[in-house]
C-alpha positions as CSV (number, residue, x, y, z in Angstrom):
1,X,0.1,0.0,-0.1
2,X,1.7,3.6,-0.9
3,X,1.7,6.2,1.4
4,X,-0.8,7.8,-0.9
5,X,-3.5,5.1,-0.9
6,X,-3.1,5.2,3.1
7,X,-3.6,8.8,3.3
8,X,-6.7,8.6,1.2
9,X,-8.0,5.6,3.5
10,X,-7.3,7.8,6.6
11,X,-9.5,10.4,5.3
12,X,-12.4,8.2,4.6
13,X,-11.7,6.6,8.5
14,X,-11.8,10.0,10.0
15,X,-16.1,9.8,9.9
16,X,-16.2,6.0,10.7
17,X,-17.3,5.2,14.0
18,X,-16.0,1.7,15.6
19,X,-17.5,-1.1,14.9
20,X,-15.5,-3.7,16.8
21,X,-14.2,-3.3,20.2
22,X,-11.5,-5.0,21.9
23,X,-11.8,-5.5,25.7
24,X,-10.1,-7.2,28.6
25,X,-10.4,-10.4,26.9
26,X,-8.0,-9.3,24.3
27,X,-8.3,-10.9,20.6
28,X,-10.6,-13.8,21.0
29,X,-12.1,-15.8,18.4
30,X,-15.3,-13.6,18.6
31,X,-13.6,-10.5,18.1
32,X,-12.0,-12.0,15.3
33,X,-15.3,-13.0,13.8
34,X,-16.9,-9.8,14.3
35,X,-13.9,-8.0,12.4
36,X,-13.9,-10.4,9.5
37,X,-17.8,-10.0,8.9
38,X,-17.4,-6.2,9.2
39,X,-14.2,-6.2,6.5
40,X,-16.7,-8.4,4.4
41,X,-19.4,-5.8,4.4
42,X,-17.5,-2.4,4.4
43,X,-13.9,-3.0,3.2
44,X,-13.0,-0.2,5.6
45,X,-13.1,-0.3,9.8
46,X,-12.4,1.2,12.6
47,X,-11.8,-1.2,15.8
48,X,-11.7,0.7,19.2
49,X,-9.7,-0.8,22.2
50,X,-11.2,-0.2,25.6
51,X,-9.4,1.0,28.5
52,X,-9.3,-2.6,30.2
53,X,-7.4,-4.1,27.6
54,X,-3.8,-4.0,28.5
55,X,-2.1,-5.3,25.5
56,X,-0.3,-3.0,23.0
57,X,-2.6,-1.4,20.3
58,X,0.6,-1.7,17.8
59,X,0.6,-5.7,18.3
60,X,-3.2,-6.0,18.5
61,X,-3.6,-4.3,15.0
62,X,-0.6,-6.5,13.4
63,X,-2.2,-10.0,15.2
64,X,-6.0,-8.8,14.0
65,X,-4.8,-7.9,10.6
66,X,-3.0,-11.1,10.3
67,X,-6.2,-13.4,11.1
68,X,-8.5,-11.4,9.1
69,X,-5.8,-11.2,6.3
70,X,-6.5,-7.3,6.2
71,X,-3.8,-4.4,6.2
72,X,-3.2,-2.1,9.2
73,X,-3.9,1.6,7.5
74,X,-3.2,3.5,10.9
75,X,-2.7,2.7,14.9
76,X,-4.0,6.1,16.7
77,X,-3.9,5.7,20.3
78,X,-6.6,3.0,21.0
79,X,-7.8,3.1,17.7
80,X,-7.1,0.8,14.9
81,X,-7.9,1.3,11.0
82,X,-8.1,-2.0,9.1
83,X,-8.6,-2.3,5.1
84,X,-9.4,-5.4,3.1
85,X,-10.2,-5.0,-0.4
86,X,-13.7,-6.7,-1.3
87,X,-14.1,-9.9,-3.0
88,X,-17.2,-9.1,-5.3
89,X,-16.3,-7.2,-8.7
90,X,-18.0,-3.9,-7.5
91,X,-15.5,-2.5,-5.5
92,X,-16.9,-0.1,-2.8
93,X,-13.7,2.0,-2.4
94,X,-11.4,3.3,-5.1
95,X,-8.0,3.6,-4.3
96,X,-6.1,6.1,-5.8
97,X,-2.7,5.0,-8.0
């Protein structure tokens, strides 16, 4: 992913509300499944890490991206932005080249 594409996705993610939350249970199979569903429906999601989760946000982002076959766009504080290209022919998000 180029820096131009990353900047474009970050601008789109500014208006998003977090659709997945990671709590004290950290990265459970249920969290992975809900992130998988959200990525399939939207391509770009924001994940919120709650205060009672003691894990490092960067390591959580890398682990979640690896398990959902997505890319980490950015980690800001306790927010993670993930992107995965849609499988259908009609892409919802057209990335700049």
